[in-house]
C-alpha positions in Angstrom: 24.4 12.0 -9.6 21.4 14.4 -8.1 21.3 15.3 -4.4 17.8 14.4 -3.4 18.3 16.8 -0.5 18.4 19.7 -3.2 15.1 19.3 -3.9 13.7 19.5 -0.4 13.3 23.3 -0.7 12.0 23.4 -3.9 8.1 23.0 -4.7 7.8 19.4 -6.6 6.2 21.3 -9.2 9.3 23.0 -10.0 11.9 19.9 -9.8 13.9 19.7 -12.7 13.0 17.5 -15.5 14.1 13.8 -14.7 14.0 14.2 -10.8 11.9 11.1 -10.9 14.5 9.1 -12.8 17.3 9.9 -10.8 15.1 9.4 -7.6 14.4 5.7 -8.9 18.2 5.5 -9.5 19.1 6.6 -5.9 16.4 3.9 -4.8 17.7 1.1 -6.7 21.4 1.5 -5.7 21.7 0.0 -2.3 25.6 1.2 -2.6 24.1 5.1 -2.6 24.2 6.7 0.6 21.6 5.9 3.0 20.8 9.4 4.0 20.3 10.0 0.2 18.2 7.0 -0.3 16.3 8.3 2.7 15.7 11.5 1.3 14.8 9.7 -2.3 12.3 7.5 -0.7 10.7 10.3 1.3 10.2 12.1 -2.2 9.4 9.3 -4.8 5.8 9.3 -3.5 4.9 12.8 -5.0 2.7 13.0 -7.0 4.8 15.0 -9.9 6.8 11.9 -10.1 5.3 8.7 -8.7 5.0 6.2 -11.3 4.7 2.1 -11.8 8.7 2.4 -11.6 8.9 4.0 -8.6 6.1 2.0 -6.9 8.2 -1.4 -7.5 11.2 0.2 -6.2 9.9 1.4 -2.9 7.8 -2.1 -2.6 11.1 -3.9 -3.2 12.3 -1.9 -0.2 9.5 -2.5 1.8 10.0 -6.2 1.3 13.8 -6.4 1.8 14.7 -7.6 5.0 18.3 -6.2 4.1 17.6 -2.5 4.1 17.5 -0.8 7.5 14.2 -0.5 9.3 14.1 3.4 8.7 14.4 3.2 5.2 11.4 0.5 4.7 9.1 2.8 6.9 10.1 5.7 4.8 9.2 3.6 1.5 6.1 2.2 3.1 4.7 6.3 4.4 5.6 7.2 0.8 3.1 5.0 -1.1 0.4 6.3 1.4 -0.6 9.6 -0.9 -0.9 7.6 -3.9 -3.3 5.3 -2.6 -5.4 7.8 -1.0 -5.1 9.6 -4.9 -5.8 6.4 -6.4 -8.9 5.8 -4.0 -10.6 9.3 -4.3 -10.0 10.2 -8.3 -10.6 6.0 -9.5 -9.4 5.1 -12.7 -12.1 5.4 -14.9 -9.9 8.2 -16.4 -6.5 7.0 -16.6 -4.5 10.5 -16.5 -6.2 11.3 -13.3 -3.8 9.1 -11.4 -0.3 8.6 -12.1 -0.2 5.0 -11.7 -2.0 2.3 -13.3 -5.0 0.4 -11.2 -2.9 -2.6 -11.5 0.0 -0.8 -9.8 -2.5 0.5 -7.1 -4.1 -3.1 -6.3 -0.6 -4.3 -6.3 0.3 -1.5 -3.2 -2.3 -2.8 -1.8 -1.9 -6.5 -1.7 1.7 -6.1 -0.8 1.4 -4.1 2.1 -1.5 -6.2 3.8 0.5 -9.4 3.3 3.7 -7.6 4.6 1.6 -6.5 7.9 0.3 -9.6 8.6 4.2 -11.1 8.5 5.0 -11.3 12.4 9.0 -11.2 11.1 8.4 -8.0 9.6 9.8 -5.4 12.2 7.1 -3.7 14.3 8.4 -0.2 13.0 7.9 -1.1 9.4 4.7 -2.9 10.1 3.4 0.6 11.7 4.2 2.3 8.9 2.8 -0.4 6.6 -0.3 0.5 8.3 -0.5 4.1 8.4 -0.1 3.9 4.7 -2.2 1.5 3.6 -5.5 3.2 5.6 -5.6 5.9 3.0 -6.9 3.7 0.7 -9.7 1.9 3.5 -10.3 -1.9 3.3 -11.9 -4.4 5.6 -9.1 -5.7 7.1 -8.1 -2.2 8.5 -11.2 -1.9 11.1 -9.7 -5.3 12.9 -6.4 -3.7 12.4 -6.8 -0.7 13.9 -8.8 -1.7 17.1 -6.2 -4.5 17.9 -3.3 -1.8 17.5 -5.3 0.7 19.7 -6.2 -2.1 22.4 -2.7 -3.6 22.1 -1.6 -2.0 25.6 2.0 -0.3 23.1 2.0 3.4 22.9 3.4 3.1 19.7 0.7 1.1 18.3 -1.7 3.5 19.9 -0.1 6.4 18.3 -0.6 4.8 14.8 -4.0 3.7 15.7 -5.3 7.1 16.2 -3.5 8.4 13.1 -5.4 5.4 11.4 -8.3 6.8 13.0 -8.5 10.1 10.6 -9.0 7.5 7.5 -10.8 4.7 8.6 -14.4 5.3 10.1 -16.3 3.8 13.4 -14.0 5.1 15.8 -15.4 8.0 17.8 -15.2 6.5 21.1 -11.6 5.7 20.8 -11.2 9.2 19.5 -12.8 10.9 22.4 -10.7 8.6 24.6 -7.7 9.6 23.2 -8.6 13.7 23.1 -7.7 12.5 26.9 -4.5 11.2 26.1 -1.5 12.7 28.2 0.8 12.1 25.1 0.7 15.3 22.7 1.4 13.2 19.5 -1.9 10.9 20.5 -3.8 13.8 21.5 -2.8 15.7 18.1 -3.7 12.9 16.2 -7.3 12.4 18.0 -7.9 16.7 17.1 -7.3 15.3 13.3 -9.5 12.3 13.6 -12.3 14.4 15.5 -12.1 16.7 12.7 -12.3 14.3 10.1 -15.3 12.3 11.0 -17.4 15.7 12.5 -17.3 14.3 16.0 -19.6 16.3 17.8 -18.7 15.5 21.4 -15.7 16.2 20.7 -16.4 20.2 20.5 -15.7 21.1 23.5 -12.2 19.7 23.1 -11.5 21.0 20.4 -13.0 25.2 20.9 -10.7 24.6 24.1 -7.6 24.3 22.2 -8.6 27.1 20.0 -9.2 29.7 22.8 -6.3 28.3 24.7 -3.3 31.1 25.1 -1.0 28.1 25.4 -1.8 26.1 22.5 1.1 25.4 20.2 0.6 26.0 16.5 0.4 22.4 15.0 -2.2 21.4 17.2 -4.1 25.0 16.6 -3.9 24.5 13.2 -5.2 20.9 13.5 -8.3 22.7 15.9 -9.1 25.1 13.4 -9.6 22.8 10.4 -11.7 20.3 12.6 -14.0 23.0 14.0 -15.2 23.3 10.3 -16.1 19.8 10.3 -17.8 19.4 13.6 -20.0 22.1 14.1 -19.7 24.1 10.3 -22.8 26.9 11.7 -20.7 27.6 14.5 -17.0 27.8 12.9 -17.2 31.4 12.1 -18.1 32.5 15.9 -14.9 30.6 17.2 -12.5 31.5 14.5 -13.3 35.0 14.0 -10.6 36.3 16.8 -8.1 34.3 15.2 -8.7 36.1 11.9 -6.6 39.2 13.8 -3.8 36.6 14.7 0.0 38.1 13.8 0.8 35.1 12.7 -0.2 35.1 8.8 -0.8 31.0 8.8 -3.1 30.9 11.6 -5.3 33.8 9.8 -5.2 32.1 6.8 -6.3 29.0 8.3 -9.2 30.6 9.8 -10.2 32.0 6.7 -9.9 28.8 4.8 -11.9 26.9 7.7 -14.7 29.5 7.4 -15.0 29.3 3.7 -15.4 25.5 4.1 -17.9 25.6 7.0 -19.8 28.0 4.6 -19.7 25.3 2.1 -21.0 22.5 4.2 -23.6 24.4 5.3 -25.0 25.2 1.9 -25.2 21.8 0.8 -28.3 20.1 0.2 
């Protein structure tokens, strides 16, 4: 049996033929090593292998109370990317999305039902919400609002992540930008960029100009700048194109190109 860990260091488009089938076999075998199943669950959501069969086995794992919380959560998260693809690309051209429209709706319905089930462990419900918002539905507004105001720091982190995909939370995003929790703060930066929250501009530019900003947060801020005030993006990002870090230079140039495209829209 293929060791799914060997695929981690290979670009998905270079995975060997039959990789998806092997992932399906590992996920379907409850006697397989837990670490192998965790890796398989993480990889199974990749666009190059996901199909209706993998969708169904991932949903089966998420539903199964006999599986570990970690595996159930990982399986739920793996369904997020294909939900986003289906939501964006639609199903008018069948080959545009590697799962059927029926499977897409099956994911949405199953995740919603499981999220509402109070017997499902908190960690699994968090991952279900984080995955399902990638194809936003009406129920997400109330779910995100409840998670944010719950008083639970972990649920609040989930809520701010969800605000990247669910509109209507500018006030909460700005509040989260004052959070002392670095994970919440990071997600707030991403959410501010996602919706172009103009009032977040001072926070984002402060991140970019600070010499103490860690790299992941800086990269998130670079992307956010292009969406918040595209006409000023080049002015803020120009110095970063001289960075000694290739990732930062590439991100700065990409953001400036994106900002330029936005400013030219009618």
